[in-house]
C-alpha positions in Angstrom: -12.0 9.5 -22.5 -12.6 11.4 -19.3 -11.3 10.2 -15.7 -14.3 11.2 -14.0 -14.1 12.9 -9.8 -14.5 9.2 -8.1 -11.5 9.2 -5.5 -12.5 9.4 -2.4 -10.7 8.5 1.0 -12.0 6.2 3.7 -14.4 8.1 6.3 -13.3 5.9 8.8 -9.9 5.3 10.3 -8.5 1.8 8.5 -5.1 0.4 8.7 -4.0 -2.3 6.3 -1.4 -3.5 8.9 -0.2 -6.4 6.9 0.6 -4.5 4.5 2.3 -1.7 6.3 4.0 -3.8 9.3 7.5 -4.6 8.2 7.9 -0.8 6.9 6.9 0.7 10.1 8.4 -1.4 11.7 11.8 -1.7 10.1 12.2 1.6 8.2 10.3 3.5 10.6 12.1 2.4 13.6 10.6 4.5 16.5 9.8 7.5 14.2 6.1 8.6 13.9 4.1 7.6 10.7 0.7 8.4 8.8 -1.2 5.7 7.4 -3.5 6.7 4.4 -5.9 4.5 3.0 -8.7 5.1 -0.2 -11.1 3.6 -2.1 -9.8 1.6 -5.3 -10.7 3.2 -8.5 -12.6 1.0 -11.3 -11.4 2.2 -14.1 -9.9 0.5 -17.5 -6.8 2.4 -18.3 -5.8 3.2 -14.6 -2.2 4.2 -14.1 -2.7 4.9 -10.0 -2.4 7.1 -7.3 -0.9 10.8 -6.1 -0.8 11.6 -2.9 -1.0 15.2 -2.0 0.7 16.9 1.7 0.9 19.9 3.0 1.8 21.3 6.3 -0.5 23.4 8.0 1.8 26.5 9.2 1.5 27.3 13.0 -1.4 29.8 14.2 -2.9 29.1 10.8 -5.9 25.8 10.1 -5.4 25.1 6.6 -3.3 24.8 3.7 -3.4 23.5 -0.3 -1.9 20.1 -0.5 0.4 19.6 -3.3 2.1 16.4 -4.9 4.4 14.5 -2.5 7.6 13.5 -4.3 7.5 9.8 -4.4 4.1 9.0 -3.5 2.9 8.0 -6.6 1.9 4.0 -6.2 0.4 2.1 -9.1 -3.4 0.6 -9.3 -3.2 -2.0 -7.1 -1.9 -0.2 -4.3 -4.7 1.5 -2.1 -2.8 2.4 0.8 0.4 4.4 1.6 2.3 5.4 4.7 3.7 8.7 5.0 6.9 8.5 7.2 8.4 11.8 6.6 6.3 13.7 9.6 7.0 15.2 12.6 5.5 14.8 15.6 2.9 17.4 16.9 2.7 19.0 13.1 -0.5 19.3 11.9 -0.8 17.6 8.1 -3.7 18.1 5.2 -3.6 15.1 2.7 -5.4 14.6 -0.6 -5.1 12.2 -3.1 -5.8 11.8 -7.0 -6.4 9.1 -9.8 -3.9 9.1 -12.2 -4.5 8.6 -16.1 -2.4 9.5 -18.9 -4.2 8.5 -21.9 -7.0 10.8 -20.6 -8.2 14.1 -20.4 -7.5 15.8 -17.8 -5.0 13.3 -17.0 -5.6 13.6 -13.0 -8.9 13.3 -11.4 -9.7 16.0 -9.3 -8.7 15.8 -5.2 -10.3 13.3 -3.4 -11.9 14.8 0.2 -9.0 16.4 2.4 -8.3 14.3 5.6 -6.0 16.8 8.3 -4.3 15.6 11.1 -1.9 16.1 13.7 0.6 13.7 14.5 2.1 12.3 17.6 -0.5 15.4 19.9 -1.7 15.0 23.4 -5.3 15.2 23.5 -6.6 18.4 21.4 -9.2 18.6 18.7 -10.0 15.8 16.5 -8.7 15.5 13.0 -10.8 14.8 10.4 -11.2 10.5 10.4 -9.6 8.7 7.1 -5.7 8.9 8.7 -4.5 7.1 11.6 -1.5 8.2 14.3 0.8 5.6 15.7 1.6 6.8 19.1 5.2 7.8 19.6 6.9 4.6 21.1 9.3 6.3 22.3 7.9 7.7 25.8 6.5 4.5 26.7 7.5 2.3 29.5 6.5 -1.7 29.2 6.4 -4.0 32.3 4.7 -7.2 32.3 3.4 -10.2 34.8 6.7 -11.8 34.0 9.3 -12.5 31.3 12.3 -14.4 30.3 15.7 -13.3 30.3 16.3 -12.1 27.2 13.4 -11.8 26.3 11.7 -8.8 28.2 8.8 -6.8 28.1 10.4 -3.7 26.6 11.6 -5.6 23.2 7.1 -4.8 22.6 8.6 -1.4 21.7 11.9 -1.6 20.2 10.5 -1.5 16.3 12.4 -5.2 15.6 10.0 -7.5 14.3 12.3 -10.6 15.2 12.6 -9.7 19.2 9.9 -10.3 21.6 8.8 -10.4 24.9 8.0 -14.1 26.5 6.8 -14.7 30.0 9.0 -16.8 31.4 8.9 -20.5 30.8 12.2 -21.7 32.6 12.5 -22.6 36.7 10.1 -23.8 38.8 6.7 -22.7 39.2 6.3 -21.2 35.9 3.1 -18.7 35.8 0.0 -19.5 33.9 -2.3 -17.7 32.9 -3.5 -14.9 32.8 -0.9 -12.8 31.6 -0.2 -9.2 30.9 1.4 -6.7 29.2 1.7 -3.1 30.5 2.3 0.1 28.4 2.7 3.2 30.7 2.6 6.1 28.5 4.2 8.6 30.6 1.4 11.3 29.9 -2.4 11.2 29.6 -3.0 10.5 25.5 -6.5 9.7 23.6 -5.8 6.2 22.6 -8.7 4.3 20.2 -6.9 0.9 19.0 -4.4 -1.4 19.9 -2.2 -3.5 17.7 -0.6 -6.7 18.4 2.5 -8.4 16.6 3.1 -12.2 17.0 6.5 -13.4 17.7 7.4 -14.5 13.7 10.0 -17.1 14.4 7.3 -19.8 16.2 4.1 -20.1 17.8 4.7 -20.3 21.0 3.1 -17.9 23.2 0.4 -16.7 20.7 -2.2 -15.1 22.5 -5.5 -16.8 21.6 -7.7 -15.0 24.0 -7.3 -11.1 25.0 -8.9 -8.4 27.0 -8.0 -5.0 26.8 -8.1 -2.6 29.7 -7.3 1.3 30.3 -5.8 3.1 33.1 -7.7 6.9 33.4 -6.5 10.2 35.1 -8.3 8.8 37.9 -5.6 5.2 38.2 -9.1 3.4 37.8 -8.9 0.9 35.4 -11.9 0.4 32.2 -12.3 -2.9 29.8 -12.0 -1.5 26.6 -12.2 -4.3 24.6 -12.0 -8.4 24.6 -12.1 -11.3 22.5 -10.3 -13.9 20.3 -7.3 -13.8 17.7 -6.7 -16.4 14.6 -3.7 -18.4 15.0 -1.7 -16.4 12.3 1.3 -15.0 12.5 -0.3 -11.6 10.7 -0.9 -8.5 12.8 -4.1 -8.1 14.8 -5.6 -4.7 15.3 -8.3 -3.8 17.7 -10.6 -0.8 18.0 -12.7 0.7 20.7 -14.3 4.0 21.5 -11.6 7.0 22.2 -10.2 7.2 25.6 -8.0 9.5 27.4 -5.6 7.3 29.4 -2.3 6.8 31.2 -1.7 3.7 30.8 -3.0 0.2 28.5 -2.8 -3.4 29.5 -3.0 -6.3 27.3 -4.5 -9.1 29.4 -4.1 -12.5 28.1 -6.1 -15.3 28.9 -4.9 -18.0 26.6 -2.4 -19.2 23.9 -3.7 -20.8 20.1 -2.3 -24.5 21.6 -3.2 -24.0 25.3 0.8 -24.0 26.3 0.8 -22.0 29.7 3.1 -18.7 28.4 2.4 -15.6 26.1 4.8 -13.7 24.1 4.5 -10.7 21.7 7.2 -9.3 18.9 5.2 -6.0 18.7 2.4 -3.9 20.4 1.4 -0.2 19.5 -1.4 2.0 20.6 -3.3 4.1 17.7 -3.6 7.9 18.2 -7.4 8.5 19.4 -9.4 11.6 18.4 -10.9 13.3 21.5 -14.5 13.1 22.0 
């Protein structure tokens, strides 16, 4: 039985945070990463998938992907996080389906996905992979913070630490609260990942608004909405914008309490229009 073509990497940016967040936060820490997602293949003898990658040489525009060591996954997996990447380098990715009992034993390669990791505004890559903005150059500030629970802890790559608005003393500030991420330079940004604190639900943000500060210093509303009362990571997308800062404005808490919190907040690199 032939294993027919079938494999197609999704043609829109997709990030499965529930599957990948702990790996990104704990193993990768502050290093760049690329998350790939593909449509599942339906075949009774499917054994899994192999990811292929190549690094585009400086001054060139293409290369031929080859099998990525250790990047073979089982049939139930349709996502892979590549942490062995370098900021500023351009990579090309493909994927193949594996079937040892078939002839041939591998499908044709999927469409090629090209992405430049951690790059400032540049030619947009083909949709199908997403790069997280590096946290090392980002500075977090907040409307208020409790001692030992500072805003900077949303950027430390540790899901056990978190930012919490001030809750001790008198005149405890109420809503709205905000967390601001200063990028240090202008970046194309197209989304935000919010991971609630993981030890308890105090401060989980319910209603939110996300604003971006452009190079003209003006603030623009990028997205707003309501998050579910779960400890899973929340993802918000918008059309790519060139910004120097992003502000997450918390408008309410899931239990109606006065404070806000966040374990990790990461920004998604946008694609220049």
